[in-house]
N, CA and C atoms as an extended XYZ file, in Angstrom:
453
Properties=species:S:1:pos:R:3:atomname:S:1:resname:S:1:resid:I:1 pbc="F F F"
N         0.899       -1.434        0.000 N   MET     1
C        -0.262       -0.139       -0.090 CA  MET     1
C         1.145        1.678        0.047 C   MET     1
N         0.305        2.021       -0.610 N   ASN     2
C         0.977        3.263       -0.786 CA  ASN     2
C         0.215        4.323        0.495 C   ASN     2
N         1.249        5.063        0.953 N   VAL     3
C         0.641        6.048        2.144 CA  VAL     3
C         1.346        7.513        1.470 C   VAL     3
N         0.944        8.635        1.574 N   SER     4
C         1.108        9.999        1.764 CA  SER     4
C         1.351       10.686        2.446 C   SER     4
N         2.502       10.876        2.733 N   LEU     5
C         2.923       11.906        3.472 CA  LEU     5
C         2.006       13.226        4.031 C   LEU     5
N         1.023       13.978        3.094 N   ASN     6
C         0.607       14.423        3.448 CA  ASN     6
C        -1.137       13.792        3.395 C   ASN     6
N        -0.981       12.669        3.418 N   TRP     7
C        -3.026       12.061        4.051 CA  TRP     7
C        -2.475       11.799        5.284 C   TRP     7
N        -0.876       10.788        5.918 N   LEU     8
C        -0.968       10.907        7.238 CA  LEU     8
C        -0.900       11.945        8.592 C   LEU     8
N        -0.060       12.652        7.233 N   SER     9
C        -0.295       14.350        8.509 CA  SER     9
C        -1.990       14.869        8.317 C   SER     9
N        -3.062       14.311        8.168 N   GLU    10
C        -4.308       14.450        8.347 CA  GLU    10
C        -4.821       14.009       10.041 C   GLU    10
N        -3.468       13.141        9.882 N   TYR    11
C        -4.396       11.817       11.193 CA  TYR    11
C        -3.363       12.064       11.861 C   TYR    11
N        -1.514       12.721       12.182 N   VAL    12
C        -0.581       12.616       12.867 CA  VAL    12
C         0.375       13.474       12.599 C   VAL    12
N         0.596       14.437       14.080 N   ASP    13
C         1.229       15.381       13.845 CA  ASP    13
C         2.980       15.174       13.363 C   ASP    13
N         3.136       15.717       12.176 N   LEU    14
C         4.325       15.119       12.041 CA  LEU    14
C         5.412       15.993       11.708 C   LEU    14
N         5.589       17.384       12.231 N   ALA    15
C         6.113       18.404       12.179 CA  ALA    15
C         7.334       18.494       12.902 C   ALA    15
N         8.307       18.498       12.845 N   GLY    16
C         9.791       18.671       13.004 CA  GLY    16
C        10.247       17.149       12.774 C   GLY    16
N        10.062       16.233       11.731 N   LYS    17
C         9.715       15.289       11.921 CA  LYS    17
C        10.737       14.980       10.305 C   LYS    17
N        11.822       14.500        9.912 N   SER    18
C        12.442       14.150        8.816 CA  SER    18
C        12.093       13.002        8.326 C   SER    18
N        12.112       12.473        7.431 N   VAL    19
C        11.532       11.010        6.223 CA  VAL    19
C        12.360       10.374        7.263 C   VAL    19
N        13.589       10.540        7.160 N   GLN    20
C        14.151        9.392        7.604 CA  GLN    20
C        13.083        8.842        9.519 C   GLN    20
N        13.593       10.041        9.917 N   GLU    21
C        12.715        9.843       11.194 CA  GLU    21
C        11.534        8.355       11.460 C   GLU    21
N        11.276        9.533       10.221 N   LEU    22
C         9.636        8.883       10.581 CA  LEU    22
C         9.774        7.349        9.920 C   LEU    22
N        10.529        6.954        9.006 N   ASP    23
C        10.663        5.694        8.377 CA  ASP    23
C        11.013        4.755       10.212 C   ASP    23
N        11.921        5.369       10.712 N   ASP    24
C        12.409        5.251       12.173 CA  ASP    24
C        10.953        4.265       12.946 C   ASP    24
N        10.308        5.658       12.880 N   LEU    25
C         9.672        5.371       13.440 CA  LEU    25
C         8.427        4.682       13.646 C   LEU    25
N         7.687        4.331       12.185 N   LEU    26
C         6.995        3.250       11.574 CA  LEU    26
C         7.188        1.735       12.174 C   LEU    26
N         8.826        1.921       11.145 N   THR    27
C         9.768        0.867       11.268 CA  THR    27
C         9.423       -0.031       12.649 C   THR    27
N        10.193        0.722       13.542 N   PHE    28
C         9.993        0.919       14.960 CA  PHE    28
C         8.889       -0.164       15.518 C   PHE    28
N         7.508        0.557       14.869 N   ALA    29
C         6.051       -0.235       15.368 CA  ALA    29
C         5.357       -1.202       14.657 C   ALA    29
N         6.405       -1.751       14.190 N   GLY    30
C         5.969       -2.765       13.433 CA  GLY    30
C         5.493       -2.764       11.943 C   GLY    30
N         5.604       -1.499       11.428 N   ILE    31
C         5.011       -1.282        9.811 CA  ILE    31
C         6.403       -1.379        8.968 C   ILE    31
N         6.357       -2.458        7.972 N   GLU    32
C         7.512       -2.746        6.753 CA  GLU    32
C         7.338       -1.372        5.976 C   GLU    32
N         8.251       -0.909        6.229 N   ILE    33
C         8.786        0.582        4.818 CA  ILE    33
C         9.514       -0.820        3.397 C   ILE    33
N         8.709       -0.008        2.492 N   GLU    34
C         9.652       -1.112        1.003 CA  GLU    34
C         9.599       -0.008        0.271 C   GLU    34
N         9.607        0.989        0.809 N   GLY    35
C        10.370        2.357        0.187 CA  GLY    35
C         9.740        3.938        0.033 C   GLY    35
N        10.916        4.268       -0.333 N   ILE    36
C         9.956        5.926       -0.049 CA  ILE    36
C        10.565        6.783       -1.502 C   ILE    36
N         9.369        7.202       -1.303 N   HIS    37
C         9.593        7.741       -3.426 CA  HIS    37
C         9.285        9.116       -2.505 C   HIS    37
N        10.051       10.226       -3.488 N   SER    38
C        10.056       11.828       -3.095 CA  SER    38
C         9.460       12.167       -4.543 C   SER    38
N         8.605       13.098       -4.633 N   LYS    39
C         8.048       14.167       -5.923 CA  LYS    39
C         8.406       15.228       -5.066 C   LYS    39
N         8.263       16.169       -6.353 N   GLY    40
C         8.032       17.320       -6.217 CA  GLY    40
C         9.533       17.734       -6.456 C   GLY    40
N        10.217       19.330       -5.747 N   VAL    41
C        11.125       19.622       -6.118 CA  VAL    41
C        12.032       19.813       -5.002 C   VAL    41
N        12.977       19.682       -4.240 N   SER    42
C        13.705       20.293       -2.737 CA  SER    42
C        14.595       21.323       -3.114 C   SER    42
N        14.971       21.932       -3.995 N   SER    43
C        16.144       22.429       -4.371 CA  SER    43
C        15.242       24.234       -4.384 C   SER    43
N        15.725       24.450       -3.614 N   ASP    44
C        15.879       26.464       -2.997 CA  ASP    44
C        16.095       27.230       -4.946 C   ASP    44
N        17.110       26.037       -5.907 N   LYS    45
C        17.540       27.301       -6.367 CA  LYS    45
C        16.969       26.884       -7.713 C   LYS    45
N        15.653       26.369       -8.169 N   ILE    46
C        15.129       26.285       -8.846 CA  ILE    46
C        13.699       27.057       -8.942 C   ILE    46
N        13.674       28.159       -9.497 N   VAL    47
C        12.509       28.886       -9.429 CA  VAL    47
C        11.657       29.725      -10.172 C   VAL    47
N        10.626       30.158      -10.143 N   VAL    48
C         9.623       30.641      -10.785 CA  VAL    48
C        10.926       32.564      -11.834 C   VAL    48
N        10.508       32.288      -12.874 N   ALA    49
C        10.542       32.778      -13.492 CA  ALA    49
C         9.895       33.181      -14.316 C   ALA    49
N         9.764       34.926      -15.189 N   GLN    50
C         8.212       34.786      -15.881 CA  GLN    50
C         9.414       35.281      -17.867 C   GLN    50
N         8.713       34.736      -18.410 N   ILE    51
C         9.060       34.915      -20.267 CA  ILE    51
C         9.020       36.304      -19.989 C   ILE    51
N        10.458       37.084      -20.512 N   MET    52
C        10.490       38.939      -20.921 CA  MET    52
C         9.979       38.897      -22.551 C   MET    52
N        11.557       38.260      -22.903 N   GLU    53
C        11.087       38.197      -24.484 CA  GLU    53
C        11.371       37.229      -25.095 C   GLU    53
N        10.948       36.367      -26.364 N   ALA    54
C        11.480       35.546      -27.256 CA  ALA    54
C        11.597       35.121      -28.419 C   ALA    54
N        12.677       35.477      -29.136 N   VAL    55
C        13.324       35.555      -30.315 CA  VAL    55
C        13.623       34.120      -30.924 C   VAL    55
N        13.627       33.930      -32.266 N   GLN    56
C        13.831       32.546      -32.943 CA  GLN    56
C        15.801       33.337      -32.578 C   GLN    56
N        15.884       31.775      -32.607 N   HIS    57
C        17.921       31.506      -32.641 CA  HIS    57
C        17.902       31.756      -33.866 C   HIS    57
N        19.478       32.006      -34.188 N   PRO    58
C        19.973       33.103      -35.134 CA  PRO    58
C        20.894       31.576      -35.953 C   PRO    58
N        20.646       30.600      -34.949 N   ASN    59
C        21.570       29.458      -35.555 CA  ASN    59
C        20.829       28.092      -35.374 C   ASN    59
N        19.392       28.244      -35.314 N   ALA    60
C        18.447       26.504      -35.208 CA  ALA    60
C        17.201       26.939      -35.052 C   ALA    60
N        16.445       26.663      -36.027 N   ASP    61
C        15.275       26.659      -36.488 CA  ASP    61
C        14.401       25.972      -35.595 C   ASP    61
N        14.693       25.082      -34.336 N   ARG    62
C        13.854       24.643      -33.190 CA  ARG    62
C        14.123       25.219      -31.940 C   ARG    62
N        14.989       26.460      -31.791 N   LEU    63
C        15.543       26.608      -31.014 CA  LEU    63
C        14.511       28.396      -30.434 C   LEU    63
N        14.635       28.853      -29.863 N   SER    64
C        14.514       30.279      -29.235 CA  SER    64
C        15.332       30.650      -28.042 C   SER    64
N        15.571       31.569      -28.049 N   VAL    65
C        16.243       32.950      -27.179 CA  VAL    65
C        15.585       33.428      -26.049 C   VAL    65
N        15.547       33.464      -25.138 N   CYS    66
C        14.823       34.070      -24.047 CA  CYS    66
C        15.233       34.804      -23.611 C   CYS    66
N        14.484       36.109      -22.711 N   LYS    67
C        15.129       36.850      -21.779 CA  LYS    67
C        14.159       36.854      -21.247 C   LYS    67
N        14.689       36.356      -19.457 N   VAL    68
C        13.378       35.478      -18.545 CA  VAL    68
C        13.741       36.634      -17.016 C   VAL    68
N        13.242       36.538      -16.145 N   ASN    69
C        13.187       37.416      -14.862 CA  ASN    69
C        12.339       36.674      -13.848 C   ASN    69
N        13.802       36.632      -13.073 N   ASP    70
C        14.469       35.135      -12.342 CA  ASP    70
C        14.272       36.083      -10.880 C   ASP    70
N        13.780       37.683      -10.676 N   GLY    71
C        13.611       38.076       -9.946 CA  GLY    71
C        14.944       38.450       -9.065 C   GLY    71
N        15.821       38.720       -9.717 N   SER    72
C        17.555       38.992       -9.847 CA  SER    72
C        17.216       40.429      -10.739 C   SER    72
N        18.335       41.525      -10.304 N   ALA    73
C        18.382       42.451      -10.909 CA  ALA    73
C        18.782       42.084      -12.151 C   ALA    73
N        19.384       41.444      -12.877 N   ILE    74
C        20.106       41.300      -14.187 CA  ILE    74
C        18.064       40.134      -15.118 C   ILE    74
N        17.883       40.206      -16.179 N   PRO    75
C        17.204       39.450      -16.456 CA  PRO    75
C        18.872       37.886      -17.230 C   PRO    75
N        17.435       37.172      -16.941 N   ARG    76
C        18.990       35.397      -17.368 CA  ARG    76
C        18.411       35.729      -18.934 C   ARG    76
N        19.698       35.167      -19.424 N   GLN    77
C        19.264       34.621      -21.756 CA  GLN    77
C        18.710       33.274      -21.379 C   GLN    77
N        18.247       33.211      -21.730 N   ILE    78
C        17.674       30.917      -21.693 CA  ILE    78
C        17.886       30.627      -22.978 C   ILE    78
N        18.145       29.577      -23.568 N   VAL    79
C        18.014       28.584      -25.075 CA  VAL    79
C        17.379       28.056      -24.276 C   VAL    79
N        16.608       27.881      -25.711 N   CYS    80
C        14.623       26.517      -25.268 CA  CYS    80
C        14.031       26.130      -26.565 C   CYS    80
N        14.259       24.613      -26.451 N   GLY    81
C        13.193       24.390      -27.509 CA  GLY    81
C        12.316       24.028      -27.541 C   GLY    81
N        11.445       24.695      -26.075 N   ALA    82
C        10.224       23.958      -25.957 CA  ALA    82
C         9.160       25.500      -26.935 C   ALA    82
N         8.499       24.810      -27.140 N   LYS    83
C         7.103       25.808      -28.449 CA  LYS    83
C         5.703       26.274      -27.564 C   LYS    83
N         5.548       25.478      -26.349 N   ASN    84
C         4.043       26.373      -25.661 CA  ASN    84
C         4.029       27.201      -24.636 C   ASN    84
N         4.874       28.240      -24.795 N   TYR    85
C         4.728       29.088      -24.223 CA  TYR    85
C         4.400       30.720      -24.375 C   TYR    85
N         4.141       31.106      -24.151 N   LYS    86
C         4.088       32.451      -24.417 CA  LYS    86
C         4.728       33.483      -24.017 C   LYS    86
N         5.093       35.111      -23.822 N   VAL    87
C         5.738       36.213      -23.595 CA  VAL    87
C         4.696       36.558      -22.371 C   VAL    87
N         5.379       36.279      -21.044 N   GLY    88
C         4.797       36.632      -20.020 CA  GLY    88
C         4.446       35.514      -19.236 C   GLY    88
N         4.021       34.497      -19.986 N   ASP    89
C         4.393       33.195      -18.923 CA  ASP    89
C         5.018       32.996      -17.559 C   ASP    89
N         5.180       32.363      -16.700 N   LYS    90
C         5.790       31.892      -15.531 CA  LYS    90
C         6.107       30.209      -15.715 C   LYS    90
N         7.090       30.003      -15.515 N   VAL    91
C         8.103       29.084      -15.978 CA  VAL    91
C         9.069       28.577      -14.739 C   VAL    91
N         9.178       27.316      -14.574 N   PRO    92
C        10.076       26.670      -13.653 CA  PRO    92
C        11.457       27.065      -14.481 C   PRO    92
N        12.540       28.103      -13.947 N   LEU    93
C        13.684       27.868      -14.287 CA  LEU    93
C        15.244       27.156      -13.198 C   LEU    93
N        15.606       26.765      -13.954 N   ALA    94
C        16.886       26.131      -13.116 CA  ALA    94
C        17.684       26.637      -13.571 C   ALA    94
N        18.755       27.935      -12.596 N   PRO    95
C        20.121       28.721      -13.405 CA  PRO    95
C        20.683       27.710      -13.049 C   PRO    95
N        22.712       28.222      -13.485 N   PRO    96
C        23.303       27.575      -13.771 CA  PRO    96
C        23.912       26.969      -11.309 C   PRO    96
N        24.204       26.113      -11.046 N   GLY    97
C        24.411       25.790       -9.986 CA  GLY    97
C        23.149       24.742       -9.394 C   GLY    97
N        22.760       25.242       -9.909 N   ALA    98
C        21.096       24.445       -9.463 CA  ALA    98
C        21.191       22.660       -9.782 C   ALA    98
N        20.820       22.186       -8.833 N   VAL    99
C        20.516       20.366       -8.974 CA  VAL    99
C        19.262       19.880       -9.882 C   VAL    99
N        19.126       19.546      -10.675 N   MET   100
C        18.215       18.554      -11.607 CA  MET   100
C        17.484       17.462      -10.195 C   MET   100
N        16.563       16.396       -9.999 N   PRO   101
C        16.280       15.616       -9.921 CA  PRO   101
C        17.336       14.472      -10.742 C   PRO   101
N        17.672       13.510      -10.289 N   GLY   102
C        18.866       12.724      -10.957 CA  GLY   102
C        20.253       13.192      -10.533 C   GLY   102
N        20.725       14.318      -10.029 N   ASP   103
C        22.042       14.700       -9.408 CA  ASP   103
C        22.290       15.155      -11.013 C   ASP   103
N        21.597       15.921      -11.305 N   PHE   104
C        22.472       16.871      -13.272 CA  PHE   104
C        22.171       18.077      -12.756 C   PHE   104
N        23.665       18.165      -12.513 N   LYS   105
C        23.876       20.029      -12.371 CA  LYS   105
C        23.946       20.981      -13.257 C   LYS   105
N        23.166       21.662      -13.597 N   ILE   106
C        23.127       23.113      -14.679 CA  ILE   106
C        23.642       23.890      -14.312 C   ILE   106
N        24.402       24.522      -15.429 N   LYS   107
C        25.277       24.724      -15.756 CA  LYS   107
C        25.464       26.264      -17.038 C   LYS   107
N        26.441       27.054      -16.953 N   SER   108
C        25.743       28.140      -18.423 CA  SER   108
C        26.584       27.492      -19.146 C   SER   108
N        26.423       27.848      -20.359 N   GLY   109
C        27.380       27.524      -22.068 CA  GLY   109
C        26.411       27.941      -22.926 C   GLY   109
N        26.478       27.637      -24.032 N   LYS   110
C        26.478       28.076      -25.012 CA  LYS   110
C        25.780       26.603      -25.790 C   LYS   110
N        24.311       27.372      -26.782 N   LEU   111
C        24.028       26.528      -27.387 CA  LEU   111
C        23.807       26.721      -29.339 C   LEU   111
N        24.335       26.217      -29.675 N   ARG   112
C        24.559       26.360      -31.548 CA  ARG   112
C        24.656       28.323      -31.174 C   ARG   112
N        25.928       28.432      -30.552 N   GLY   113
C        26.903       29.732      -30.911 CA  GLY   113
C        25.894       30.548      -29.646 C   GLY   113
N        25.141       30.525      -28.987 N   VAL   114
C        24.695       31.194      -28.068 CA  VAL   114
C        24.614       31.012      -26.634 C   VAL   114
N        24.816       32.020      -25.899 N   GLU   115
C        25.025       31.514      -24.365 CA  GLU   115
C        23.949       31.676      -23.681 C   GLU   115
N        23.596       30.297      -23.135 N   SER   116
C        22.146       30.123      -22.487 CA  SER   116
C        22.960       29.882      -20.615 C   SER   116
N        21.975       31.138      -20.077 N   GLU   117
C        22.551       31.067      -18.245 CA  GLU   117
C        21.600       30.310      -17.633 C   GLU   117
N        20.828       28.344      -18.294 N   GLY   118
C        20.230       27.706      -17.409 CA  GLY   118
C        19.173       27.140      -18.485 C   GLY   118
N        18.429       26.306      -17.288 N   MET   119
C        17.103       26.156      -18.287 CA  MET   119
C        16.061       26.080      -18.054 C   MET   119
N        14.719       26.191      -18.880 N   MET   120
C        13.497       26.068      -18.376 CA  MET   120
C        12.987       25.076      -18.196 C   MET   120
N        12.119       24.314      -17.367 N   CYS   121
C        12.006       22.755      -17.572 CA  CYS   121
C        10.816       22.451      -17.381 C   CYS   121
N         9.844       21.546      -17.718 N   SER   122
C         9.132       21.058      -17.778 CA  SER   122
C         9.003       19.525      -16.447 C   SER   122
N         8.292       19.872      -16.449 N   ALA   123
C         6.676       19.102      -15.497 CA  ALA   123
C         7.751       17.548      -15.475 C   ALA   123
N         8.195       16.837      -16.615 N   LYS   124
C         9.185       15.826      -16.408 CA  LYS   124
C        10.320       15.670      -16.156 C   LYS   124
N        11.190       16.936      -16.545 N   GLU   125
C        12.810       17.304      -15.849 CA  GLU   125
C        12.195       17.273      -14.351 C   GLU   125
N        11.667       17.885      -13.733 N   LEU   126
C        11.454       17.990      -12.304 CA  LEU   126
C        10.655       17.331      -11.591 C   LEU   126
N        10.456       15.981      -12.509 N   ARG   127
C        10.525       14.761      -12.423 CA  ARG   127
C         8.488       15.155      -11.331 C   ARG   127
N         7.875       15.717      -11.653 N   LEU   128
C         6.569       15.937      -10.958 CA  LEU   128
C         5.637       15.091      -12.545 C   LEU   128
N         5.722       14.482      -13.570 N   ALA   129
C         4.746       14.255      -13.928 CA  ALA   129
C         5.684       12.819      -15.021 C   ALA   129
N         5.212       11.870      -15.750 N   GLU   130
C         5.405       11.091      -15.848 CA  GLU   130
C         5.864       11.364      -17.284 C   GLU   130
N         5.225       12.338      -18.007 N   ASP   131
C         5.724       13.113      -19.464 CA  ASP   131
C         4.796       13.981      -19.685 C   ASP   131
N         5.741       14.881      -20.382 N   SER   132
C         5.198       16.311      -20.379 CA  SER   132
C         5.085       16.835      -22.000 C   SER   132
N         4.357       17.894      -22.148 N   GLU   133
C         4.524       18.149      -23.728 CA  GLU   133
C         5.509       19.886      -23.462 C   GLU   133
N         6.597       20.326      -23.375 N   GLY   134
C         7.039       21.257      -23.614 CA  GLY   134
C         7.239       22.325      -21.865 C   GLY   134
N         7.229       23.186      -21.495 N   LEU   135
C         7.398       23.646      -19.995 CA  LEU   135
C         6.390       23.729      -19.267 C   LEU   135
N         6.544       23.237      -18.683 N   LEU   136
C         5.644       23.656      -16.896 CA  LEU   136
C         5.337       24.707      -17.160 C   LEU   136
N         3.852       25.740      -17.501 N   ILE   137
C         3.421       27.069      -16.828 CA  ILE   137
C         2.389       27.060      -15.992 C   ILE   137
N         3.152       27.923      -14.840 N   LEU   138
C         2.816       28.284      -13.465 CA  LEU   138
C         1.984       29.468      -13.379 C   LEU   138
N         1.096       29.325      -12.382 N   PRO   139
C        -0.532       29.936      -12.125 CA  PRO   139
C         0.659       31.160      -12.401 C   PRO   139
N        -0.999       32.389      -13.046 N   SER   140
C        -0.006       33.387      -13.424 CA  SER   140
C         0.417       34.273      -11.720 C   SER   140
N        -0.117       33.949      -11.074 N   GLU   141
C        -0.262       34.526       -9.515 CA  GLU   141
C         1.249       34.649       -8.939 C   GLU   141
N         2.028       33.689       -9.404 N   SER   142
C         3.320       33.204       -9.432 CA  SER   142
C         4.437       34.596       -9.277 C   SER   142
N         4.728       34.326       -8.420 N   ILE   143
C         6.440       35.975       -8.330 CA  ILE   143
C         7.717       35.556       -8.100 C   ILE   143
N         8.261       35.759       -9.625 N   PRO   144
C         9.164       35.317       -9.681 CA  PRO   144
C        10.316       35.301       -8.946 C   PRO   144
N        11.139       34.301       -8.491 N   GLY   145
C        12.317       34.703       -8.088 CA  GLY   145
C        12.428       33.167       -6.574 C   GLY   145
N        10.692       33.689       -6.606 N   THR   146
C        10.095       32.603       -5.768 CA  THR   146
C        11.135       30.747       -5.812 C   THR   146
N        11.488       30.099       -4.545 N   PRO   147
C        11.043       28.561       -4.937 CA  PRO   147
C        10.159       27.633       -5.472 C   PRO   147
N        10.730       27.335       -6.430 N   ILE   148
C         9.425       26.021       -7.170 CA  ILE   148
C         8.836       25.315       -5.833 C   ILE   148
N        10.258       24.924       -4.893 N   LYS   149
C         9.277       24.104       -3.560 CA  LYS   149
C         8.285       24.942       -3.058 C   LYS   149
N         8.332       25.915       -2.969 N   ASP   150
C         7.099       26.829       -1.989 CA  ASP   150
C         5.817       26.935       -2.877 C   ASP   150
N         5.872       26.631       -3.695 N   LEU   151
C         4.256       26.646       -4.647 CA  LEU   151
C         3.539       25.463       -4.309 C   LEU   151
């Protein structure tokens, strides 16, 4: 049987307990734990970003070059292959230094000769869904710079 911590917290006070502590307590109570599966994003570095501008990549038909507001003073330039967004949308952004699920570290780099300072993310890349078509579009009231884990 699968049990959600959100569901369990409706019946038991889990405040201040780590997942490992809960695992130990349940095991000591005689409840066998076969595995723990995490969903969602735990990194503080993956944040909400608003797409401010998007233009065609000069050297690639299937890429675009976007300027995004991630809550910092200077907009970031991101090269993106998704097509399901529009200017003004809010999306998850993994800037350089962020670690994606699966321990994939984001770095600055060039894609087809154009500098990219991070990666805009899909639900699949964040392991929020099994499959996804393009970027995860966040609610319009999301504030740029807010960690995704807080949404």
